C-alpha positions as CSV (number, residue, x, y, z in Angstrom):
1,M,0.0,0.0,0.1
2,K,1.4,3.8,-0.6
3,R,1.5,5.5,2.7
4,N,0.5,8.7,3.6
5,L,3.9,11.0,4.7
6,S,4.2,14.3,4.6
7,L,6.4,15.9,1.6
8,T,9.6,16.6,3.4
9,L,10.0,12.4,4.4
10,L,8.4,11.3,1.2
11,A,11.6,10.6,-0.8
12,S,13.7,9.2,1.7
13,A,10.9,7.3,3.5
14,V,9.1,5.6,0.5
15,L,12.1,4.9,-1.3
16,A,14.1,3.6,1.6
17,G,11.6,1.6,3.4
18,C,8.4,0.6,1.3
19,A,8.8,-2.8,0.0
20,A,5.5,-2.6,-2.0
21,T,7.2,-0.2,-4.4
22,S,10.6,-1.9,-4.2
23,I,12.2,1.3,-5.9
24,T,15.1,2.2,-3.8
25,P,16.2,5.6,-3.8
26,S,19.5,4.4,-6.6
27,D,16.9,3.1,-8.9
28,V,15.2,7.1,-8.9
29,T,18.6,8.2,-9.0
30,N,19.2,6.3,-11.7
31,G,16.0,7.3,-13.9
32,Y,17.0,10.8,-12.8
33,N,20.3,10.9,-13.9
34,S,19.4,9.8,-17.3
35,I,18.0,12.7,-19.1
36,K,20.6,13.8,-20.8
37,A,21.7,17.0,-22.6
38,D,22.7,15.1,-25.7
39,E,19.2,13.0,-26.3
40,L,17.2,16.1,-25.7
41,A,19.4,18.0,-28.3
42,K,18.9,15.1,-30.5
43,H,15.0,15.3,-30.4
44,I,14.9,18.9,-30.7
45,K,16.9,19.3,-34.1
46,V,14.5,16.1,-35.3
47,L,11.5,18.3,-34.3
48,A,12.5,21.6,-35.4
49,S,14.2,20.5,-38.6
50,D,13.0,22.2,-41.9
51,E,11.6,19.1,-43.0
52,F,8.9,19.0,-40.3
53,G,7.8,22.6,-41.8
54,G,6.8,24.2,-38.9
55,R,4.9,21.7,-37.3
56,A,1.3,23.2,-37.9
57,P,-1.5,21.6,-37.2
58,S,-3.3,19.3,-40.0
59,S,-0.1,19.8,-42.1
60,P,2.4,17.3,-43.2
61,G,4.5,18.3,-40.5
62,E,2.2,17.1,-38.2
63,K,1.7,13.7,-39.1
64,L,6.0,13.2,-39.3
65,T,5.6,14.7,-35.3
66,L,3.3,12.5,-34.5
67,D,4.8,9.4,-36.4
68,Y,8.0,10.4,-34.1
69,L,6.4,10.6,-31.0
70,T,4.8,7.7,-31.6
71,T,7.4,6.0,-32.1
72,Q,9.7,6.8,-29.4
73,F,7.1,5.9,-26.9
74,K,6.6,2.5,-28.4
75,A,9.9,2.0,-28.2
76,L,9.8,3.1,-24.8
77,G,7.1,0.8,-23.8
78,F,4.3,3.0,-23.6
79,E,1.0,2.0,-24.5
80,P,-1.8,3.6,-26.4
81,G,-3.5,6.4,-23.9
82,N,-6.5,6.3,-25.8
83,G,-7.5,3.3,-25.9
84,D,-6.1,1.2,-28.7
85,S,-4.6,4.4,-30.0
86,F,-2.1,6.5,-29.5
87,L,-4.3,9.7,-31.1
88,Q,-7.3,11.8,-29.6
89,E,-8.8,13.8,-33.0
90,V,-9.6,17.1,-32.4
91,P,-11.8,18.4,-35.1
92,L,-10.9,22.2,-36.7
93,V,-12.2,24.5,-39.1
94,S,-9.3,26.9,-40.4
95,L,-10.0,30.4,-41.5
96,E,-7.4,32.7,-43.6
97,A,-8.3,36.3,-43.9
98,D,-7.3,37.7,-47.2
99,S,-4.4,40.0,-46.7
100,N,-5.8,42.1,-49.7
101,M,-8.2,44.5,-47.1
102,V,-7.9,47.8,-45.7
103,L,-9.2,49.4,-42.1
104,S,-11.0,52.6,-43.4
105,I,-11.1,55.1,-40.7
106,G,-11.3,58.7,-40.6
107,G,-10.7,59.3,-44.1
108,K,-7.2,57.0,-44.1
109,D,-7.2,53.3,-44.9
110,Y,-4.6,51.6,-42.7
111,Q,-2.2,48.6,-44.1
112,Y,-2.6,45.5,-43.2
113,K,0.0,44.0,-41.2
114,K,2.0,47.5,-41.5
115,D,-0.9,48.9,-39.3
116,M,-3.5,46.6,-38.1
117,V,-4.4,42.6,-38.5
118,M,-7.9,41.8,-38.8
119,G,-9.8,38.8,-39.0
120,S,-13.3,37.2,-38.2
121,S,-13.7,33.8,-35.8
122,R,-17.6,33.6,-37.7
123,I,-16.7,30.8,-39.8
124,S,-18.5,32.5,-43.1
125,E,-16.9,33.6,-46.3
126,K,-17.3,37.1,-46.1
127,E,-17.8,39.4,-43.0
128,G,-17.2,43.3,-42.4
129,I,-17.8,46.3,-40.6
130,E,-19.3,49.2,-42.8
131,N,-19.4,52.8,-40.8
132,S,-19.5,51.3,-37.4
133,E,-19.0,54.0,-34.3
134,L,-15.9,53.5,-32.2
135,V,-16.1,53.4,-28.4
136,F,-12.9,53.4,-26.3
137,V,-13.8,50.8,-23.4
138,G,-11.1,51.3,-21.8
139,Y,-9.5,47.2,-21.1
140,G,-12.7,46.0,-22.2
141,V,-13.0,44.1,-18.9
142,N,-16.7,43.4,-17.3
143,A,-15.2,41.4,-13.6
144,P,-17.6,41.9,-10.8
145,E,-15.4,40.2,-8.1
146,Y,-13.0,43.1,-8.9
147,N,-16.1,46.0,-9.3
148,W,-15.1,46.7,-12.5
149,N,-17.1,47.0,-15.7
150,D,-16.0,49.1,-18.5
151,Y,-19.2,48.5,-20.1
152,E,-21.5,49.6,-17.8
153,G,-24.1,52.0,-19.1
154,I,-23.4,52.0,-22.5
155,D,-25.0,50.4,-25.3
156,V,-22.3,48.9,-28.0
157,K,-24.4,47.1,-30.1
158,G,-23.2,47.0,-33.8
159,K,-20.6,49.0,-33.0
160,T,-16.9,48.5,-32.9
161,V,-15.1,48.7,-29.3
162,V,-11.5,49.4,-29.3
163,M,-9.5,48.3,-25.9
164,L,-5.6,48.7,-24.3
165,V,-4.4,45.0,-23.6
166,N,-3.6,43.3,-20.2
167,D,-5.5,45.0,-17.1
168,P,-5.4,48.2,-15.2
169,G,-3.3,46.6,-12.7
170,F,-0.6,46.5,-14.6
171,A,-1.2,49.8,-15.5
172,T,-0.6,50.9,-11.8
173,K,1.4,48.2,-10.5
174,D,-0.9,48.5,-7.6
175,P,-1.3,45.2,-5.8
176,A,-4.7,45.7,-4.5
177,L,-6.1,46.4,-8.4
178,F,-6.9,43.1,-9.9
179,T,-3.5,41.1,-9.1
180,G,-1.4,43.9,-9.3
181,D,1.3,43.4,-11.7
182,A,0.4,40.1,-12.4
183,M,-1.9,39.9,-15.6
184,T,-5.0,37.9,-14.9
185,Y,-7.3,36.6,-17.6
186,Y,-9.0,39.9,-17.8
187,G,-6.1,41.2,-19.9
188,R,-5.8,38.2,-22.2
189,W,-6.4,38.8,-26.0
190,T,-9.2,35.9,-25.9
191,Y,-10.9,37.2,-23.4
192,K,-11.5,40.7,-24.7
193,Y,-13.0,39.4,-27.5
194,E,-14.7,37.0,-25.9
195,E,-16.5,40.1,-24.1
196,A,-17.1,42.4,-26.5
197,S,-19.1,39.6,-28.3
198,R,-20.9,39.2,-25.3
199,Q,-21.6,42.5,-25.1
200,G,-23.3,42.6,-28.9
201,A,-20.6,44.7,-30.6
202,A,-19.8,44.3,-34.2
203,G,-16.1,44.9,-33.9
204,A,-13.2,44.6,-31.5
205,I,-10.3,46.2,-31.8
206,I,-7.2,45.6,-29.2
207,I,-4.6,48.2,-29.3
208,H,-1.0,46.6,-29.0
209,E,1.5,47.9,-27.0
210,T,5.0,45.8,-26.5
211,A,4.7,45.6,-23.0
212,P,1.5,45.2,-21.7
213,A,1.3,42.7,-24.6
214,S,4.7,41.0,-23.7
215,Y,5.7,40.9,-27.2
216,P,6.4,43.2,-30.0
217,W,4.2,43.7,-33.2
218,S,6.0,41.4,-35.1
219,V,4.3,38.3,-33.1
220,V,1.4,39.8,-33.8
221,E,1.9,40.1,-37.8
222,N,3.1,36.4,-37.7
223,S,0.3,34.8,-35.3
224,W,-2.7,36.1,-36.2
225,S,-2.2,36.5,-39.6
226,G,-2.1,33.4,-42.0
227,E,-4.4,30.6,-41.1
228,Q,-5.8,30.4,-38.0
229,F,-7.4,27.3,-36.6
230,G,-10.7,27.4,-33.9
231,F,-13.5,24.9,-33.2
232,Q,-16.8,25.2,-35.6
233,K,-20.2,25.6,-33.0
234,E,-23.2,24.3,-34.2
235,N,-23.8,28.5,-34.7
236,N,-20.9,28.7,-36.9
237,N,-19.8,30.9,-34.2
238,M,-22.3,33.3,-35.3
239,D,-22.2,35.1,-31.8
240,R,-18.7,36.4,-32.2
241,V,-17.9,40.2,-33.2
242,A,-18.1,40.4,-37.2
243,V,-14.2,41.5,-37.4
244,E,-11.7,41.3,-34.3
245,G,-8.3,42.2,-34.3
246,W,-5.1,45.0,-33.4
247,V,-3.7,48.0,-34.2
248,T,-0.1,49.2,-33.6
249,S,0.1,51.8,-30.8
250,D,1.1,54.1,-33.2
251,V,-2.4,54.0,-35.2
252,A,-4.2,54.5,-31.8
253,K,-2.6,57.4,-31.3
254,E,-3.6,59.1,-34.5
255,L,-7.0,57.7,-34.1
256,F,-7.4,58.9,-30.7
257,S,-6.5,62.7,-32.3
258,K,-8.7,62.4,-34.7
259,A,-11.4,61.7,-32.2
260,G,-10.1,65.0,-30.2
261,L,-8.8,62.9,-27.4
262,D,-5.7,62.8,-25.8
263,F,-4.0,58.9,-26.1
264,D,-2.2,59.2,-22.6
265,T,-4.5,60.8,-21.1
266,V,-7.7,58.2,-21.6
267,K,-5.2,55.4,-21.1
268,E,-4.7,57.2,-17.8
269,N,-8.7,57.5,-17.2
270,A,-8.7,54.1,-17.9
271,A,-6.9,52.8,-15.2
272,K,-8.4,54.6,-12.3
273,G,-11.5,52.9,-12.9
274,A,-14.5,51.4,-14.9
275,Y,-14.2,53.6,-18.1
276,H,-15.9,54.3,-21.5
277,V,-15.4,57.3,-24.1
278,D,-16.8,57.8,-27.6
279,M,-14.9,58.6,-29.9
280,G,-16.2,61.3,-31.7
281,D,-17.6,60.6,-35.3
282,L,-15.4,58.1,-36.4
283,T,-16.3,55.0,-37.9
284,A,-14.7,51.9,-39.0
285,S,-14.8,49.8,-42.6
286,V,-13.1,46.7,-43.3
287,N,-14.0,43.8,-45.2
288,V,-12.9,40.2,-44.5
289,T,-12.8,37.8,-47.1
290,N,-12.0,34.0,-45.7
291,T,-10.9,31.2,-47.1
292,I,-12.8,27.8,-45.2
293,K,-10.9,24.7,-44.7
294,T,-12.1,21.9,-42.1
295,S,-9.3,19.6,-41.0
296,V,-8.8,17.0,-37.9
297,S,-5.9,17.6,-35.9
298,Y,-4.7,15.4,-32.7
299,N,-3.3,15.4,-29.6
300,F,-0.9,12.7,-28.8
301,I,-1.6,10.6,-25.7
302,A,0.8,7.3,-24.3
303,T,0.3,6.0,-20.9
304,L,3.0,3.8,-18.7
305,P,0.4,1.7,-16.8
306,G,0.7,2.4,-12.8
307,S,1.6,-0.5,-10.7
308,E,-0.7,-0.1,-8.1
309,S,-3.4,2.3,-8.9
310,P,-3.0,2.3,-12.9
311,D,-6.8,4.2,-13.4
312,E,-5.2,7.5,-11.4
313,H,-3.0,9.5,-13.5
314,V,-0.3,11.8,-13.3
315,V,-0.1,13.6,-16.6
316,Y,2.6,15.7,-18.2
317,S,2.2,17.9,-21.4
318,A,3.4,20.4,-23.7
319,H,2.3,21.5,-27.0
320,W,3.6,20.0,-30.1
321,D,2.7,22.8,-33.1
322,H,4.3,25.9,-34.3
323,L,3.5,28.2,-36.6
324,G,4.3,26.4,-39.9
325,T,5.2,27.2,-43.0
326,D,4.3,31.1,-44.8
327,T,5.1,30.6,-48.7
328,S,4.3,34.3,-48.8
329,R,7.3,35.6,-47.2
330,K,10.9,36.1,-48.2
331,G,14.0,34.4,-47.0
332,D,13.3,31.8,-44.5
333,Q,9.7,31.0,-44.4
334,I,9.6,28.2,-42.0
335,Y,8.9,28.8,-38.4
336,N,10.9,25.6,-36.9
337,G,9.2,26.7,-33.8
338,A,13.0,24.9,-31.8
339,H,12.7,26.9,-28.5
340,D,8.8,26.9,-28.4
341,N,8.2,24.2,-28.4
342,A,10.6,21.8,-29.8
343,T,12.2,21.5,-26.7
344,G,9.0,20.9,-24.1
345,T,7.8,18.3,-27.0
346,A,11.8,16.5,-26.3
347,G,11.6,17.4,-22.7
348,L,8.1,14.4,-22.7
349,I,10.4,11.9,-24.4
350,E,13.4,12.1,-21.7
351,V,11.6,12.3,-18.8
352,A,9.4,9.0,-20.3
353,E,12.0,7.3,-20.6
354,A,13.2,8.2,-17.0
355,F,10.6,6.2,-15.9
356,T,11.6,3.3,-17.8
357,K,14.6,3.0,-15.9
358,L,13.0,1.7,-12.9
359,P,12.7,-1.8,-12.4
360,K,9.3,-1.6,-11.9
361,H,6.6,1.3,-13.0
362,P,5.2,3.8,-10.1
363,S,2.6,3.6,-8.4
364,R,0.4,5.6,-10.6
365,S,0.3,5.5,-14.3
366,M,2.5,8.4,-16.1
367,T,0.7,9.8,-18.9
368,F,1.9,12.0,-21.3
369,L,0.1,14.4,-23.7
370,A,1.2,16.5,-26.7
371,V,-1.4,18.5,-27.8
372,T,-1.7,20.2,-31.0
373,A,-3.1,23.9,-31.6
374,E,-1.5,25.6,-28.7
375,E,-0.3,28.6,-31.2
376,Q,-4.0,29.2,-32.1
377,G,-5.4,29.8,-28.3
378,L,-4.6,26.6,-26.7
379,L,-7.4,24.8,-28.9
380,G,-5.7,21.3,-28.6
381,S,-5.8,21.2,-24.5
382,K,-9.5,22.9,-25.1
383,Y,-10.4,20.0,-26.5
384,Y,-9.0,17.5,-24.4
385,A,-10.3,19.6,-21.4
386,A,-13.7,19.3,-22.8
387,N,-13.6,15.9,-24.1
388,P,-11.1,14.1,-21.6
389,V,-9.4,10.8,-22.3
390,I,-9.0,10.7,-18.5
391,A,-11.5,12.0,-16.3
392,A,-10.5,14.6,-13.9
393,N,-11.5,12.9,-11.1
394,K,-8.9,9.8,-12.2
395,T,-6.2,12.9,-13.1
396,V,-4.0,13.6,-9.6
397,A,-2.0,16.4,-11.2
398,N,-0.6,18.0,-14.7
399,I,3.1,19.0,-14.9
400,N,3.3,21.2,-18.2
401,M,6.5,22.3,-20.7
402,D,6.2,24.8,-22.7
403,S,9.7,26.5,-23.9
404,L,12.0,25.1,-21.5
405,N,15.3,27.0,-20.5
406,L,17.9,27.1,-22.7
407,L,20.0,30.0,-20.7
408,G,22.0,27.4,-18.6
409,K,22.2,26.0,-15.0
410,V,20.5,28.5,-12.2
411,K,20.0,28.6,-8.7
412,D,16.1,29.3,-8.4
413,M,13.4,27.8,-10.3
414,S,10.8,30.4,-11.4
415,V,7.0,28.7,-10.9
416,V,4.5,30.8,-12.8
417,G,1.2,30.9,-10.8
418,I,3.6,30.2,-7.4
419,G,1.3,29.7,-4.6
420,K,-2.1,28.2,-6.3
421,S,-1.6,25.1,-5.2
422,Q,0.5,21.9,-3.3
423,M,2.5,21.2,-6.6
424,D,4.9,23.8,-5.4
425,E,5.4,22.4,-2.2
426,F,6.6,19.3,-4.2
427,L,8.9,21.1,-6.5
428,A,10.2,23.0,-3.8
429,N,11.5,19.6,-2.0
430,A,12.5,18.1,-4.7
431,A,14.6,21.3,-5.7
432,K,16.3,21.4,-2.6
433,D,18.1,18.0,-4.0
434,Q,19.6,20.5,-6.8
435,G,20.2,23.4,-4.1
436,R,17.9,25.2,-5.5
437,T,14.9,27.6,-4.1
438,L,11.5,28.4,-5.7
439,S,10.7,32.2,-6.8
440,G,8.2,33.8,-8.2
441,D,7.4,34.5,-12.3
442,P,10.1,36.5,-13.8
443,K,7.2,38.5,-15.9
444,P,4.2,38.3,-14.0
445,S,2.6,41.2,-16.6
446,S,2.6,38.5,-19.3
447,G,-0.4,36.4,-17.9
448,G,1.8,33.0,-18.5
449,Y,-0.7,30.8,-16.1
450,Y,-3.0,31.7,-18.7
451,R,-1.5,31.2,-21.7
452,S,-0.2,27.5,-21.7
453,D,-1.8,24.2,-21.6
454,H,-2.0,23.6,-18.0
455,F,-4.7,26.6,-17.7
456,A,-6.9,23.7,-19.1
457,F,-6.0,21.2,-16.4
458,A,-6.4,24.3,-14.2
459,N,-10.1,25.1,-15.5
460,M,-10.8,21.7,-14.8
461,G,-10.0,21.4,-11.1
462,I,-6.5,19.8,-11.4
463,P,-3.6,20.8,-9.8
464,A,-1.5,22.1,-13.0
465,M,2.3,23.4,-12.3
466,Y,4.2,25.5,-15.0
467,A,7.5,26.2,-14.0
468,G,11.3,26.4,-15.4
469,G,14.3,28.0,-15.6
470,G,15.1,31.0,-13.2
471,T,17.0,34.4,-12.9
472,Q,19.8,33.5,-10.8
473,A,22.8,32.1,-12.5
474,A,24.8,29.8,-11.2
475,D,28.0,31.6,-12.0
476,E,29.5,34.4,-13.7
477,E,30.2,32.6,-17.0
478,T,26.7,31.3,-17.8
479,A,25.9,35.0,-16.5
480,N,27.5,35.9,-19.1
481,Y,25.7,33.3,-21.6
482,R,22.4,34.6,-20.0
483,K,22.6,37.9,-21.1
484,R,23.7,37.1,-24.7
485,M,21.6,34.3,-25.5
486,S,18.2,36.0,-23.9
487,L,18.2,38.7,-26.8
488,V,18.2,36.0,-29.5
489,L,15.6,33.8,-27.9
490,R,13.5,37.0,-27.0
491,G,14.2,38.3,-30.9
492,C,12.9,34.7,-32.2
493,Y,9.8,34.5,-30.4
494,H,7.4,33.0,-33.3
495,Q,10.0,33.9,-35.7
496,P,11.9,31.7,-38.6
497,C,14.8,32.3,-36.4
498,D,13.7,29.8,-34.0
499,R,15.7,27.5,-34.6
500,Y,18.0,24.9,-32.9
501,R,21.6,26.1,-32.0
502,D,24.5,24.4,-31.5
503,E,25.7,27.2,-29.0
504,W,22.5,26.7,-27.0
505,D,23.2,25.7,-23.2
506,L,21.0,22.4,-22.3
507,S,22.3,22.2,-19.0
508,G,19.2,24.3,-17.4
509,A,16.6,22.1,-18.9
510,V,18.1,19.0,-17.8
511,Q,18.1,20.6,-14.8
512,D,14.4,21.1,-14.8
513,L,13.4,18.1,-16.6
514,Q,15.3,15.9,-13.8
515,L,13.0,17.8,-11.5
516,F,9.6,17.4,-13.3
517,Y,10.6,13.4,-13.4
518,K,10.8,13.7,-9.3
519,V,8.1,15.7,-8.7
520,G,5.9,13.2,-10.8
521,F,7.5,10.1,-9.2
522,D,6.8,11.9,-5.3
523,I,3.2,12.4,-6.6
524,S,2.6,9.2,-7.8
525,E,3.7,7.2,-4.4
526,Q,1.8,9.6,-2.1
527,E,-1.3,8.8,-1.2
528,Q,-2.9,11.8,-0.8
529,W,-3.5,13.8,-3.8
530,P,-2.0,17.2,-4.0
531,T,-4.6,20.3,-3.6
532,W,-5.4,23.9,-4.5
533,N,-4.4,26.3,-1.7
534,A,-7.5,28.4,-0.4
535,N,-6.3,31.4,-2.3
536,S,-6.1,30.1,-5.6
537,E,-9.6,31.1,-8.2
538,F,-9.0,26.7,-8.8
539,Q,-10.6,24.3,-7.0
540,R,-11.4,20.8,-7.2
541,K,-15.1,20.8,-8.9
């Protein structure tokens, strides 16, 4: 039988004295040490190769990726995680807006990609807005729990709402306002379009600014142009606004000036309290012509059955997809996605292999889930959450890997969403062996906890951990390397230059993967399941 032990005593007591598992501390160490940088690099190189074409959903690169994962996990002795299949179908619809569009406001035509990116989530060949009145609605937030409603007292039906990215806490840094500098889900672009749709708006435009968005305009250009994937609802998504998109901050300043408003002043007002203001007589017009395709993509799922409680699962996750290939680009057309997220996908393989080094399987099942269409709005994990292969009441915890640490060894470990669950305690206990301590999200304003696939598990009520890297370099040489390489990684986010580089220092990634392995094993051997902390917005359902 598994025994209920405190976290601090778990590793030593269970491994040294529990005859039922017959797994010794040296066995666990063997698995731990089997995670190697050269093996990790080998998998990253394959997944991020030009042959895989950027791993777009429903592309030839998807089949190559799924075949590679299937081959690797079969060789490790894992079983299909979805009945007799390693795959879970994810039905998708793709919409590709014709780039020959202009956004006309105040007598001026704004150009696609240069000034704006517009599209439609409606599954319709032609959508648009015509002379739609513009209304600035602050942050576009309706949050009763924060006593905040930018839409209060205004009817936006048929109008186009213009709003700021992120949420008021970021602007003020006031810890008492929302969650201060840490972005909430209300700051995410996905929420803003959803709320605008609920309010009956015809169009929704987000003003891009690099700091509150946490990425430059080039990411908007690359990520929200070309094929955009989504789910096809019975109403063909006609409950969404007709047109949604982004404009640059320069365009926004020009528009506010035309409306007789000062951009900086309205920004300040928007952060002080719920706020909206008409933008004079400005109206917007744009026509979106969509090419529509339906397709089936796949989540990959493999399981190492538990030796005592095989129906209870610790689920490791990562997204296998990236942005694919853009044949309209000059020069390099392939978004290889080496860091994001060939590293995390390769990490799944490495951690999975570590468990096979044990003399017998861990007490609970270890399940590895590589999801599709994360770059399209977490679609693969959202679909899994709505159609779980493993029921939520049989899923003990989730450990997510997205863009591993390529900046070398560190003394701490950054935890996105630190303090939300007991997962932190498991991680802190394992990190002691590496001489590391836990630190918070180094960039809380980016809203990381709501931007990767663990979020779907959290919404199911399953304690989910998203951690990796850190800010305290192990030594001076690593610190110098970090300064140099962090600029490269930041500049290549969602760009074709996100390719494998021989100069990467994978020692930090190996550190993290070893901890992920150890945390999963420790959770497997403890009788009590991890729980959410009382102050978390997530709880078991």
